[in-house]
C-alpha positions as semicolon CSV with decimal commas, in nm:
position;residue;x (nm);y (nm);z (nm)
1;X;0,059;0,047;0,024
2;X;0,132;0,372;-0,063
3;X;0,010;0,655;0,169
4;X;-0,289;0,726;0,023
5;X;-0,391;0,433;0,096
6;X;-0,322;0,303;0,439
7;X;-0,281;0,503;0,732
8;X;0,015;0,553;0,807
9;X;-0,087;0,517;1,198
10;X;-0,246;0,223;1,196
11;X;-0,177;0,075;0,869
12;X;-0,586;-0,005;0,824
13;X;-0,743;0,128;0,490
14;X;-0,848;0,441;0,408
15;X;-1,171;0,629;0,309
16;X;-1,165;0,561;-0,088
17;X;-1,331;0,880;-0,112
18;X;-1,160;1,244;0,066
19;X;-1,362;1,401;0,335
20;X;-1,237;1,738;0,159
21;X;-1,048;1,834;-0,176
22;X;-0,900;2,228;-0,165
23;X;-0,731;2,347;-0,500
24;X;-0,432;2,586;-0,535
25;X;-0,351;2,544;-0,139
26;X;-0,035;2,658;-0,036
27;X;0,286;2,383;-0,059
28;X;0,396;2,462;0,272
29;X;0,312;2,729;0,574
30;X;0,696;2,741;0,583
31;X;0,964;2,858;0,362
32;X;0,817;3,091;0,171
33;X;0,926;3,180;-0,178
34;X;1,078;3,522;-0,219
35;X;1,104;3,732;-0,517
36;X;1,359;3,480;-0,715
37;X;1,131;3,191;-0,676
38;X;0,840;3,345;-0,645
39;X;0,761;3,259;-1,060
40;X;0,767;2,898;-0,959
41;X;0,554;2,873;-0,693
42;X;0,211;2,649;-0,782
43;X;-0,068;2,614;-0,635
44;X;-0,118;2,266;-0,461
45;X;-0,411;2,069;-0,491
46;X;-0,528;1,943;-0,103
47;X;-0,720;1,650;0,022
48;X;-0,857;1,515;0,312
49;X;-0,941;1,125;0,414
50;X;-0,975;0,939;0,690
51;X;-0,876;0,582;0,816
52;X;-1,124;0,388;0,804
53;X;-0,965;0,148;1,078
54;X;-0,862;0,427;1,338
55;X;-1,063;0,715;1,256
56;X;-0,773;0,969;1,205
57;X;-0,803;1,206;1,005
58;X;-0,492;1,240;0,742
59;X;-0,338;1,422;0,425
60;X;-0,340;1,195;0,098
61;X;-0,019;1,222;-0,103
62;X;0,327;1,276;0,086
63;X;0,477;1,547;0,335
64;X;0,714;1,870;0,303
65;X;1,028;1,815;0,209
66;X;1,179;1,939;0,564
67;X;0,856;1,784;0,783
68;X;1,201;1,665;1,005
69;X;1,325;2,090;1,104
70;X;1,070;2,249;1,379
71;X;1,022;2,650;1,292
72;X;0,870;2,767;1,564
73;X;0,681;3,144;1,489
74;X;0,485;3,234;1,759
75;X;0,830;3,120;2,056
76;X;0,845;3,521;2,015
77;X;0,546;3,584;2,135
78;X;0,541;3,710;2,471
79;X;0,194;3,574;2,542
80;X;0,283;3,241;2,486
81;X;0,633;3,274;2,678
82;X;0,444;3,320;2,940
83;X;0,188;3,049;2,893
84;X;0,515;2,765;2,864
85;X;0,651;2,907;3,178
86;X;0,356;2,841;3,377
87;X;0,297;2,495;3,234
88;X;0,677;2,402;3,269
89;X;0,643;2,452;3,574
90;X;0,368;2,330;3,709
91;X;0,448;2,036;3,513
92;X;0,794;1,937;3,679
93;X;0,677;2,013;3,997
94;X;0,365;1,792;3,944
95;X;0,601;1,479;3,819
96;X;0,890;1,575;4,063
97;X;1,120;1,688;3,774
98;X;1,343;1,989;3,862
99;X;1,679;1,822;3,860
100;X;1,642;1,582;3,601
101;X;1,698;1,515;3,267
102;X;1,443;1,574;2,982
103;X;1,430;1,536;2,662
104;X;1,255;1,773;2,457
105;X;1,160;1,627;2,044
106;X;1,228;1,898;1,776
107;X;1,384;2,124;1,956
108;X;1,395;2,424;1,747
109;X;1,615;2,699;1,749
110;X;1,570;2,599;2,147
111;X;1,295;2,804;2,231
112;X;1,117;2,603;2,477
113;X;1,498;2,434;2,545
114;X;1,630;2,747;2,760
115;X;1,183;2,758;2,912
116;X;1,269;2,423;3,023
117;X;1,556;2,484;3,144
118;X;1,516;2,801;3,344
119;X;1,218;2,599;3,514
120;X;1,490;2,360;3,702
121;X;1,499;2,086;3,396
122;X;1,836;1,912;3,223
123;X;1,661;1,966;2,944
124;X;1,805;1,838;2,651
125;X;1,676;1,861;2,245
126;X;1,691;1,699;1,904
127;X;1,664;1,885;1,616
128;X;1,685;1,788;1,239
129;X;1,811;2,136;1,086
130;X;2,129;2,236;1,108
131;X;2,143;2,585;1,179
132;X;1,846;2,561;1,482
133;X;2,147;2,313;1,611
134;X;2,383;2,560;1,590
135;X;2,212;2,824;1,716
136;X;2,110;2,597;2,020
137;X;2,472;2,556;2,065
138;X;2,585;2,894;2,031
139;X;2,345;2,995;2,317
140;X;2,478;2,705;2,540
141;X;2,176;2,465;2,518
142;X;2,267;2,122;2,452
143;X;2,108;1,961;2,184
144;X;2,150;1,609;2,019
145;X;2,204;1,657;1,536
146;X;1,928;1,453;1,360
147;X;1,601;1,277;1,479
148;X;1,410;0,998;1,634
149;X;1,270;0,738;1,385
150;X;1,267;0,427;1,574
151;X;1,320;0,230;1,884
152;X;1,682;0,104;1,843
153;X;1,851;0,400;1,886
154;X;1,994;0,569;2,166
155;X;2,056;0,882;2,222
156;X;2,407;0,978;2,413
157;X;2,230;1,128;2,760
158;X;1,962;0,836;2,748
159;X;1,749;0,736;2,968
160;X;1,529;1,075;3,078
161;X;1,277;1,135;3,292
162;X;1,038;1,363;3,075
163;X;0,997;1,455;2,760
164;X;0,839;1,730;2,559
165;X;0,679;1,719;2,250
166;X;0,544;2,051;2,111
167;X;0,343;2,093;1,786
168;X;0,546;1,834;1,609
169;X;0,405;1,480;1,601
170;X;0,139;1,557;1,311
171;X;0,432;1,673;1,082
172;X;0,545;1,276;1,106
173;X;0,518;1,050;0,843
174;X;0,584;0,795;1,093
175;X;0,444;0,888;1,430
176;X;0,417;0,589;1,666
177;X;0,788;0,464;1,537
178;X;0,894;0,803;1,703
179;X;0,727;0,813;1,962
180;X;0,785;0,419;2,043
181;X;1,193;0,550;2,030
182;X;1,108;0,856;2,221
183;X;1,015;0,575;2,518
184;X;1,342;0,334;2,364
185;X;1,565;0,631;2,588
186;X;1,326;0,713;2,868
187;X;1,288;0,550;3,200
188;X;1,067;0,386;3,356
189;X;0,748;0,522;3,461
190;X;0,885;0,814;3,252
191;X;0,608;1,143;3,146
192;X;0,606;1,348;2,931
193;X;0,373;1,586;2,747
194;X;0,299;1,574;2,386
195;X;-0,002;1,887;2,155
196;X;-0,058;1,869;1,888
197;X;-0,304;2,135;1,671
198;X;-0,704;2,070;1,784
199;X;-0,894;1,917;1,517
200;X;-1,241;1,918;1,758
201;X;-1,189;2,286;1,805
202;X;-1,106;2,272;1,437
203;X;-1,443;2,094;1,344
204;X;-1,659;2,281;1,625
205;X;-1,569;2,681;1,510
206;X;-1,548;2,537;1,155
207;X;-1,216;2,692;1,078
208;X;-1,156;2,559;0,656
209;X;-0,886;2,680;0,690
210;X;-0,662;2,526;0,939
211;X;-0,534;2,265;0,673
212;X;-0,211;2,284;0,516
213;X;0,001;2,024;0,362
214;X;0,277;2,033;0,691
215;X;0,027;1,859;0,870
216;X;-0,048;1,562;0,793
217;X;-0,206;1,439;1,051
218;X;-0,580;1,596;1,230
219;X;-0,595;1,486;1,605
220;X;-0,907;1,402;1,824
221;X;-0,894;1,392;2,120
222;X;-0,988;1,022;2,059
223;X;-0,747;0,994;1,807
224;X;-0,435;1,128;1,934
225;X;-0,512;0,912;2,297
226;X;-0,538;0,587;2,082
227;X;-0,223;0,632;1,882
228;X;-0,037;0,756;2,240
229;X;-0,122;0,416;2,351
230;X;-0,027;0,245;2,037
231;X;0,311;0,371;2,099
232;X;0,361;0,240;2,443
233;X;0,227;0,519;2,682
234;X;-0,056;0,602;2,913
235;X;-0,279;0,895;2,859
236;X;-0,297;1,005;3,209
237;X;-0,502;1,339;3,127
238;X;-0,552;1,480;2,802
239;X;-0,727;1,873;2,739
240;X;-0,783;2,182;2,506
241;X;-0,509;2,422;2,603
242;X;-0,429;2,758;2,476
243;X;-0,734;2,940;2,353
244;X;-0,858;2,560;2,251
245;X;-0,641;2,544;1,946
246;X;-0,424;2,325;2,174
247;X;-0,464;1,936;2,213
248;X;-0,208;1,868;2,549
249;X;-0,231;1,485;2,643
250;X;0,069;1,382;3,024
251;X;0,163;1,058;2,945
252;X;0,387;0,823;3,130
253;X;0,587;0,537;2,997
254;X;0,359;0,240;3,008
255;X;0,528;-0,054;3,241
256;X;0,497;-0,359;3,139
257;X;0,263;-0,612;3,321
258;X;0,348;-0,748;3,675
259;X;0,202;-1,029;3,712
260;X;0,416;-1,253;3,954
261;X;0,112;-1,259;4,238
262;X;-0,027;-1,547;3,993
263;X;0,283;-1,713;4,124
264;X;0,147;-1,686;4,491
265;X;-0,194;-1,809;4,402
266;X;-0,092;-2,046;4,235
267;X;0,155;-2,182;4,516
268;X;-0,207;-2,168;4,748
269;X;-0,411;-2,362;4,500
270;X;-0,159;-2,590;4,527
271;X;-0,083;-2,663;4,843
272;X;-0,478;-2,702;4,937
273;X;-0,580;-2,928;4,683
274;X;-0,260;-3,129;4,731
275;X;-0,365;-3,129;5,097
276;X;-0,719;-3,186;5,005
277;X;-0,613;-3,517;4,825
278;X;-0,392;-3,638;5,050
279;X;-0,728;-3,720;5,290
280;X;-0,805;-3,984;4,991
281;X;-0,660;-4,295;4,836
282;X;-0,439;-4,291;4,546
283;X;-0,622;-4,260;4,224
284;X;-1,007;-4,247;4,369
285;X;-1,050;-3,853;4,353
286;X;-1,173;-3,787;3,960
287;X;-1,200;-3,341;3,864
288;X;-1,499;-3,290;3,685
289;X;-1,479;-3,033;3,407
290;X;-1,223;-3,043;3,116
291;X;-1,233;-2,667;3,071
292;X;-0,938;-2,474;3,013
293;X;-0,965;-2,426;3,328
294;X;-0,976;-2,764;3,499
295;X;-0,683;-2,852;3,190
296;X;-0,450;-2,567;3,305
297;X;-0,473;-2,674;3,667
298;X;-0,399;-3,002;3,557
299;X;-0,122;-2,991;3,446
300;X;0,078;-2,686;3,674
301;X;0,003;-2,855;3,930
302;X;0,108;-3,147;3,839
303;X;-0,241;-3,408;3,976
304;X;-0,241;-3,633;3,646
305;X;-0,054;-3,903;3,896
306;X;-0,267;-3,848;4,215
307;X;-0,610;-3,868;4,048
308;X;-0,860;-4,127;3,877
309;X;-1,002;-3,939;3,547
310;X;-1,149;-3,607;3,435
311;X;-1,490;-3,615;3,444
312;X;-1,711;-3,364;3,183
313;X;-2,110;-3,359;3,044
314;X;-1,972;-3,273;2,632
315;X;-1,997;-3,560;2,429
316;X;-1,746;-3,507;2,225
317;X;-1,464;-3,451;2,495
318;X;-1,548;-3,818;2,666
319;X;-1,385;-4,074;2,563
320;X;-1,014;-3,868;2,509
321;X;-0,730;-3,782;2,676
322;X;-0,633;-3,405;2,836
323;X;-0,378;-3,253;2,632
324;X;-0,041;-3,227;2,847
325;X;-0,146;-3,429;3,172
326;X;-0,276;-3,787;3,010
327;X;-0,556;-3,823;3,211
328;X;-0,901;-3,973;3,059
329;X;-1,212;-3,798;2,975
330;X;-1,491;-4,006;3,140
331;X;-1,883;-3,903;3,144
332;X;-2,045;-3,860;3,421
333;X;-2,206;-4,197;3,456
334;X;-1,813;-4,305;3,476
335;X;-1,877;-4,180;3,829
336;X;-2,146;-4,496;3,901
337;X;-1,951;-4,804;3,712
338;X;-1,594;-4,722;3,880
339;X;-1,724;-4,527;4,214
340;X;-1,509;-4,239;4,367
341;X;-1,419;-4,156;4,709
342;X;-1,424;-3,750;4,607
343;X;-1,513;-3,503;4,321
344;X;-1,296;-3,226;4,251
345;X;-1,514;-2,957;4,054
346;X;-1,337;-2,708;3,804
347;X;-1,610;-2,629;3,574
348;X;-1,560;-2,255;3,622
349;X;-1,938;-2,078;3,676
350;X;-2,049;-2,428;3,631
351;X;-1,965;-2,557;3,900
352;X;-2,215;-2,534;4,190
353;X;-2,483;-2,665;3,955
354;X;-2,216;-2,963;3,905
355;X;-2,182;-2,975;4,272
356;X;-2,592;-3,040;4,297
357;X;-2,563;-3,317;4,095
358;X;-2,310;-3,473;4,211
359;X;-2,547;-3,428;4,604
360;X;-2,865;-3,476;4,484
361;X;-2,819;-3,847;4,208
362;X;-2,474;-3,958;4,326
363;X;-2,352;-4,166;4,638
364;X;-2,415;-3,905;4,972
365;X;-2,104;-4,052;5,132
366;X;-1,868;-3,855;4,833
367;X;-1,681;-3,610;4,884
368;X;-1,708;-3,282;4,697
369;X;-1,495;-2,966;4,677
370;X;-1,539;-2,661;4,427
371;X;-1,232;-2,481;4,294
372;X;-1,320;-2,105;4,304
373;X;-1,147;-1,816;4,202
374;X;-1,008;-1,780;4,659
375;X;-0,979;-2,146;4,649
376;X;-1,045;-2,420;4,770
377;X;-1,404;-2,505;4,916
378;X;-1,460;-2,858;5,113
379;X;-1,834;-2,913;5,025
380;X;-1,894;-3,268;5,181
381;X;-1,675;-3,517;5,268
């Protein structure tokens, strides 16, 4: 698929018909023609599409040639400077980033990088434009020349405790790869601030003139949250700022799940079941239930050497064997032809119904126990 057919974020199919078509549109928002190049400048045809899978609004066609470079005219605004100082200060305080290393991805000429350092963070920048990198370094701002394009890249000062990506994500033709690359350069639990133009507001206010070749993507709160989740981040907050023109998402690098506590449950159930089996002669206990949970318990707890068989009411399972543990699977009638001392019920949501059948239809001396979520419950015997 080429970019006109597939979503740059999720790979889903774009709707074949564009949502909007604009003619004679500016070919770029930066690097405008001068007197020498004016005669060669031509308006462009711009098509706005949407992914049929994730719903993200995006442009058909290639990015501008300078998509890796950040140009910020608004950074010189006194109002924006004051807004950023307050925002960065609050972010540093909330997340304990004072004196810790943070990264600004797409730092331009260091306009915000300087403010981040002014608010007590040890801020480094990444910028592709050579002239901007040189200007940062002349100002004494630490910056890496280049860009982050994949999870395999590592920056010399990594890992960082936080990151900032401000009005840059919408320019990137492969945003998931860049975000995953950022995550790979962060400490566990690192936080970040990701901002993009607010398409919810654009639609709400009818701002038809907001489309430009520089911006490949037009994020709503929902599609921005989806993208950040795909890239390995948990979205803590996503809100509208700066007169609602900006969607500002606070994120945290997603932690690897910790399932070790399940081993504790396994050990406890192991002790309870084997303790129960110790009360009866060898191979005189049957298990009722050949569902996936029962099959796993039999194998994980090594019950195949201690029980006689598995009982299940499903005819298509009867006459076969449990996978991995190789116990024979019998019909309920087997309990009459070959009586057991006890039955251990592992029938999940049907366990109480099965226990009732055992109580009402079989030998009153038959021991019955049910494996519950919380442990083993001895019903009888």
